[in-house]
C-alpha positions in Angstrom: 17.5 -5.2 -26.2 15.8 -7.2 -22.5 19.2 -7.6 -21.5 20.8 -3.8 -22.7 17.8 -2.9 -20.0 18.5 -5.0 -17.3 22.2 -4.1 -17.2 21.3 0.0 -17.0 18.8 -1.4 -14.7 21.6 -2.4 -12.3 23.7 0.0 -13.4 21.3 2.9 -12.1 20.7 1.0 -8.5 24.6 0.5 -8.4 26.2 1.9 -4.9 22.7 2.2 -3.3 22.8 0.5 -0.1 21.5 -3.2 0.1 20.8 -4.8 3.3 21.1 -8.2 2.2 23.6 -10.2 3.9 24.4 -6.4 6.1 21.5 -7.7 9.2 20.2 -10.6 10.9 18.8 -12.6 8.1 16.3 -13.6 5.5 12.9 -10.9 6.2 9.6 -12.6 6.3 5.6 -11.5 5.8 5.0 -13.6 8.8 0.9 -12.4 9.1 -0.9 -9.8 7.7 -4.7 -7.3 8.0 -6.4 -5.4 5.6 -9.5 -3.2 6.2 -10.8 -1.9 3.0 -14.0 -1.3 0.9 -14.1 -4.8 0.4 -14.7 -5.1 4.5 -13.0 -6.5 7.3 -9.5 -9.0 6.8 -7.1 -9.3 3.7 -9.0 -12.5 2.6 -11.9 -10.1 2.1 -9.6 -7.7 0.1 -8.1 -10.3 -1.8 -11.6 -12.5 -3.1 -12.4 -8.8 -4.3 -9.9 -8.3 -6.0 -9.0 -11.7 -7.8 -12.5 -11.8 -8.6 -12.8 -8.3 -10.2 -15.4 -7.3 -8.0 -15.4 -3.5 -7.2 -16.5 -1.9 -4.4 -17.0 1.5 -5.4 -20.5 2.1 -4.2 -22.8 5.8 -3.8 -21.1 8.3 -1.7 -21.8 8.1 1.9 -21.3 11.0 4.1 -22.1 12.4 7.3 -22.4 16.3 6.3 -24.3 17.2 3.7 -22.6 16.8 0.0 -22.9 19.6 -2.6 -20.4 17.7 -4.7 -20.0 16.6 -8.6 -18.5 13.1 -7.3 -21.0 10.8 -6.2 -19.0 7.5 -6.0 -15.7 6.1 -3.1 -14.5 3.1 -2.0 -15.4 3.0 1.4 -15.1 1.2 4.1 -18.3 -0.7 5.2 -20.0 0.3 8.0 -18.9 -1.4 11.2 -19.0 -1.3 15.0 -15.9 0.2 16.1 -16.8 -1.0 20.0 -16.6 -4.3 18.3 -13.0 -4.0 17.6 -11.6 -1.8 20.4 -11.8 -1.9 23.6 -14.1 1.3 25.4 -11.2 3.2 27.2 -9.1 3.1 23.8 -12.2 4.0 21.7 -12.3 8.0 22.0 -8.9 8.6 20.8 -9.4 6.5 17.9 -10.4 8.4 14.6 -11.6 5.4 11.8 -7.9 5.5 10.1 -6.4 4.7 13.9 -9.5 2.1 13.8 -9.1 0.6 10.6 -4.8 0.6 12.0 -5.7 -1.5 14.7 -8.2 -3.9 13.9 -5.9 -4.4 10.6 -2.8 -4.6 13.6 -4.7 -7.8 15.4 -5.3 -10.0 12.2 -1.9 -9.5 11.2 -1.1 -10.5 14.5 -3.1 -13.8 15.3 -2.4 -14.7 11.9 1.6 -14.2 12.7 0.5 -16.6 15.7 1.9 -13.5 18.4 -0.7 -12.8 21.1 -0.5 -9.2 22.5 2.6 -9.2 24.2 5.2 -11.5 22.4 6.5 -8.2 21.0 6.7 -6.1 23.8 10.0 -4.6 24.3 12.5 -2.5 22.8 13.6 -5.1 20.1 9.9 -3.7 17.9 9.7 -1.2 15.4 6.6 0.4 14.2 5.9 2.1 11.3 2.7 3.1 10.1 2.0 5.2 7.1 -0.4 7.7 6.3 -1.2 10.4 3.9 -3.1 12.6 6.1 -4.5 11.5 9.5 -7.0 11.5 11.2 -9.3 13.4 9.0 -12.4 12.6 9.9 -11.7 14.2 13.1 -10.5 17.1 11.4 -13.5 17.7 8.6 -16.0 17.1 11.1 -14.5 19.1 13.6 -14.3 22.2 11.3 -17.6 21.9 10.7 -19.1 21.6 14.1 -17.0 24.7 14.6 -17.7 27.0 11.4 -20.9 26.0 10.7 -22.4 25.0 13.9 -21.0 27.0 16.6 -19.8 23.5 18.7 -16.4 23.6 20.8 -13.9 21.5 19.3 -13.5 17.7 20.8 -11.4 18.0 23.4 -9.5 14.6 22.3 -9.4 16.3 19.0 -5.6 17.1 18.5 -4.5 13.1 19.9 -6.8 11.8 17.2 -6.0 13.5 14.8 -2.1 13.6 15.0 -0.5 11.1 11.8 1.6 9.2 14.1 -1.7 7.9 16.1 -1.8 4.7 14.3 1.9 3.6 15.0 1.7 4.8 18.7 -1.7 3.4 19.6 0.0 0.0 18.1 2.9 0.5 19.7 1.0 1.5 23.2 -1.2 -1.7 22.4 1.2 -4.4 21.8 3.6 -2.9 24.7 6.4 -2.2 21.7 9.3 0.3 23.1 11.7 0.1 20.1 11.4 2.7 16.7 7.9 4.3 16.5 6.7 6.7 14.0 4.7 7.8 11.0 5.4 8.1 7.2 3.9 10.8 6.1 5.0 10.2 1.9 1.6 11.0 0.4 0.3 7.7 -1.6 4.0 6.2 -1.1 3.7 5.8 2.7 2.7 2.4 3.3 5.4 1.1 1.4 7.7 3.4 2.8 7.1 2.1 6.1 6.6 -1.2 5.0 10.2 -1.1 3.1 11.8 1.1 6.5 11.0 -2.1 8.9 13.3 -3.7 6.0 15.6 -2.5 6.6 15.8 -2.0 10.0 15.8 -5.0 11.2 18.5 -6.3 8.2 20.7 -3.8 9.9 19.8 -4.9 13.5 18.0 -1.9 14.4 14.9 -3.7 15.4 14.1 -8.0 15.2 10.3 -7.4 14.3 8.3 -4.3 12.9 4.6 -3.8 12.8 4.2 -1.6 9.3 1.6 -0.3 6.9 -0.6 2.5 6.2 -4.0 3.4 7.0 -6.2 6.2 6.0 -9.7 7.5 6.5 -10.4 10.6 3.7 -13.5 9.7 2.2 -14.8 13.0 3.6 -16.5 15.9 2.2 -13.7 18.4 2.1 -11.3 15.2 0.8 -13.4 14.6 -2.2 -14.3 18.1 -2.7 -10.4 19.1 -3.1 -9.5 15.6 -5.0 -12.9 16.6 -7.5 -10.5 20.3 -7.6 -7.9 18.9 -9.0 -9.8 17.1 -11.6 -8.2 13.1 -11.1 -11.2 11.9 -9.9 -13.6 10.3 -12.3 -17.5 10.3 -12.4 -17.8 6.5 -13.2 -15.1 3.7 -13.9 -11.8 3.7 -12.9 -10.3 1.9 -16.2 -6.0 1.9 -15.2 -4.5 1.4 -18.9 -7.3 1.6 -20.8 -8.2 3.7 -23.5 -11.2 6.0 -22.3 -9.7 6.1 -18.2 -10.5 9.6 -17.1 -9.6 9.9 -13.4 -8.7 7.6 -10.0 -11.4 6.4 -7.3 -11.2 7.5 -4.2 -10.7 4.6 -1.9 -9.9 4.3 2.3 -8.7 1.5 4.8 -5.4 0.2 6.4 -3.3 -3.3 5.9 -0.9 -3.5 8.5 2.2 -6.6 7.9 4.7 -8.0 11.2 8.1 -8.5 9.8 10.5 -10.6 11.2 13.8 -12.7 10.4 12.9 -16.2 9.1 15.2 -18.0 11.1 13.2 -15.4 14.3 9.5 -17.0 12.6 10.7 -21.2 12.2 12.6 -21.2 15.7 8.8 -20.4 16.8 7.5 -22.8 14.7 5.7 -20.2 12.5 5.3 -20.7 8.4 5.2 -17.0 7.1 3.5 -15.9 4.3 6.2 -14.6 2.3 9.6 -13.3 2.0 10.8 -9.8 1.9 13.1 -9.3 -0.7 13.6 -5.5 -2.3 12.8 -2.4 -1.4 13.8 1.0 -3.7 12.7 4.4 -2.8 13.7 7.6 -5.1 12.8 11.0 -5.5 11.9 12.4 -8.6 12.3 15.6 -8.0 11.0 18.1 -10.8 7.1 18.4 -10.0 4.4 18.2 -7.0 2.0 16.1 -9.3 3.5 15.3 -12.4 5.1 12.0 -12.7 8.3 10.9 -14.0 9.7 8.0 -16.1 13.0 8.2 -14.7 12.3 8.7 -10.7 9.7 5.4 -11.0 12.3 3.5 -13.0 15.1 4.0 -10.8 12.9 2.5 -7.5 12.1 -0.2 -10.1 15.8 -0.5 -10.3 16.3 -0.2 -6.7 14.4 -2.6 -5.8 15.6 -4.9 -8.0 19.0 -4.2 -6.7 17.9 -5.0 -3.4 16.5 -7.8 -3.6 19.9 -8.9 -6.2 17.4 -9.6 -9.1 17.2 -9.4 -12.7 13.7 -7.7 -13.8 13.5 -11.9 -15.7 12.8 -13.2 -12.6 9.8 -10.7 -11.7 6.5 -12.6 -12.2 3.3 -10.6 -11.5 3.4 -6.3 -11.0 0.5 -4.7 -9.0 0.7 -1.1 -10.5 0.3 2.0 -9.2 -2.4 2.2 -12.2 -4.4 5.3 -11.3 -6.0 5.6 -14.6 -5.2 9.4 -14.9 -3.7 9.7 -18.0 -0.2 11.1 -16.7 0.4 8.3 -14.1 -0.3 5.2 -16.7 1.7 6.2 -19.5 4.5 7.3 -16.8 4.2 4.1 -14.9 4.7 1.9 -18.7 7.2 3.9 -19.9 8.9 3.3 -16.5 8.4 -1.1 -16.7 9.6 -0.8 -20.3 12.5 1.0 -19.4 13.7 -1.3 -16.8 12.4 -4.5 -18.2 13.3 -3.8 -21.6 10.7 -3.9 -24.6 10.2 -7.7 -25.2 9.8 -8.4 -20.8 7.9 -5.1 -20.5 5.4 -5.7 -22.7 4.8 -9.7 -21.6 5.0 -9.6 -17.7 1.7 -9.4 -16.3 0.8 -6.1 -14.8 -2.3 -5.2 -13.1 -4.2 -2.5 -11.2 -6.6 -3.4 -8.6 -7.5 0.4 -7.6 -10.6 0.3 -9.0 -11.8 -2.8 -6.6 -10.6 -0.7 -3.7 -10.2 2.7 -4.7 -7.0 4.8 -4.7 -6.7 5.0 -0.8 -3.9 7.5 -0.8 -1.3 6.6 2.2 -2.7 3.2 2.8 -2.7 2.1 -1.1 0.0 0.5 -1.1 -0.6 -1.1 1.8 -3.4 -3.0 0.5 -2.2 -3.2 -3.1 1.2 -5.3 -1.0 -1.6 -7.6 0.8 -2.7 -8.6 -2.7 0.4 -8.8 -4.2 1.1 -11.5 -1.5 -2.1 -13.7 -2.1 -1.2 -13.4 -5.8 1.9 -15.1 -5.4 0.3 -17.2 -2.4 -2.2 -18.7 -5.1 -0.8 -17.9 -8.0 -3.1 -15.1 -9.8 -3.2 -12.3 -11.1 -5.9 -10.5 -10.3 -7.6 -8.6 -12.8 -7.4 -4.5 -14.4 -11.1 -4.3 -14.3 -13.1 -1.8 -16.4 -10.9 -2.4 -19.3 -12.2 -1.3 -22.8 -9.3 -1.7 -25.0 -5.2 -0.9 -24.8 -4.1 2.4 -24.6 -0.7 2.0 -27.2 0.4 4.2 -24.9 0.7 2.1 -22.2 2.0 -1.2 -24.3 2.0 -3.3 -21.1 0.5 -6.8 -20.5 -2.3 -5.5 -18.3 -4.4 -8.5 -17.7 -8.0 -6.9 -18.8 -10.9 -7.7 -16.9 -10.0 -11.5 -15.8 -8.0 -12.6 -13.5 -5.3 -15.0 -15.1 -3.4 -18.4 -13.8 -0.2 -18.0 -13.9 3.3 -19.2 -12.2 4.5 -16.3 -9.2 7.6 -17.0 -7.7 8.4 -13.2 -7.4 5.9 -10.0 -7.4 6.5 -6.3 -7.2 4.4 -3.3 -5.9 4.9 -0.3 -7.5 3.7 3.1 -5.4 4.6 6.8 -7.0 3.5 9.7 -4.9 2.3 13.1 -5.0 6.0 14.9 -5.0 7.4 12.9 -6.7 8.4 10.1 -4.3 8.6 6.8 -5.7 8.4 3.2 -3.3 8.6 -0.6 -5.1 8.3 -3.9 -2.8 9.7 -7.3 -4.0 8.5 -10.7 -2.3 9.0 -14.3 -2.9 7.5 -17.3 -2.1 9.5 -18.3 0.3 12.3 -21.0 -0.1 13.9 -22.0 2.6 16.8 -22.7 0.7 17.2 -19.8 -0.3 
C-alpha cells in the first residue's frame, strides 16, 4: 500500500520543473535567525519548541481592547534602538524590525559581514501576510478616534515589501528584491523561491524568510470573528481542539551553494533540497486534501526523495477542526497508510503561535534545529488522539529519533500550499 502511494506521489509530481542539476549546485542554509514569542534568537525559539514551553501569554495591547480572546504569542518587549540604528528605525514597523534583527543573526551565523553580500548577485525575498499592521492599526485609531493626523512615515512603514527592501539596503544587495504575500505560506514560498533562483543561476546567494507583527486590536478582533481562535489552549491533532492562537515574529535564512560556503571555509547548517507549491483553487478558507498532498508530492519529487526518506514532519497544524483533518489525510495520501501513521509529525504552533506570514519561517528554523539535534519536538496540550487525525503526533514530550531529512508544511488561506524539505549535510551527496 505504501509503495503504491509513493508511486502515486511521484506520478502527481511528474512533469513539474525540478531544479536539481539545473543550476549552480547544491543549495545550503548557511545561517538563520529568529524573533519570536520566545524572544530574540533562533536558539531561544528552538529551546521553547523542544522543551514544549508555551510562549502564549495574556494579550498585551497599546489601545484599549474589548475582544473575547485575551491570549496571544507576542514577541516580548524589547528596545528596538538596541538593534537598529537611529537613522533607519523611524521607517521600521515592528514587522520590519523583526526581519532586521533575525537577518543580522542569520548573517552572523553564516560568517558574513555587513558588506559581504553586496552587489547584484544577492536576492532578498521576505514574505509577510499583512505587512505593517501595527502602523495601520495605530494610525487608524489616532485618525478616527483621536483626530490626530497620520504620521508622515506611515506609507513606507506599512508597505509589505518594506522588510525586503530594508534588508537589501542594509546589506547593499542589488539583486531581485521583493515581498511574497501568500498568507500563511508567505515565508515558505519566499524560501522556496530563493532556492530556485540560486539553482537556476539568477542569484548566487539569497536572504529569505518571513516576518509578521499582527497581534494588534484589529487583527485579533478580525480573527476572532472568523471563529478560529481558541480562548484556552491550542491542541493540534488532538481531541478537544477548538482553534489556534495568534502569534508573531520573524525568521530569516541565508542561502548559498554548498560549493560557495565551503570555499570560504564555512560549515552550513543543512542542505535545502526540496520545494513544492500548489493551489487548491477551491475555497477561500477551507483546506483541500488534493492541493495539500500535491505540494507534498512536488517537494519530494523536487528533492529526488521518496516518503521513506523523510524522518520528521513539522506540520502546519493549526488546531482548527478542518485543517488538522485535511493535513492528516494529505500526509497519508502521499506517505501511504502504514508510513503515514508512523512518521513523527508535530505542530509547534501551541508554543510560538500561528505567526501567519512568518509561520513557515519560524517552523523551518525549528525543523532545521530538530534535524541538527536529532529530536522531534512535541505537540503540546495534547489530550487524546483524534481518530480523524491518524498520525504520529509526538504528543506532549520531545522524542529522540534519527533524522536525516525533514519536511515543513505551510497551508494558507486561499488554498496556497508550500512544502520545504531539508537534509543533513553530507559532502559526498
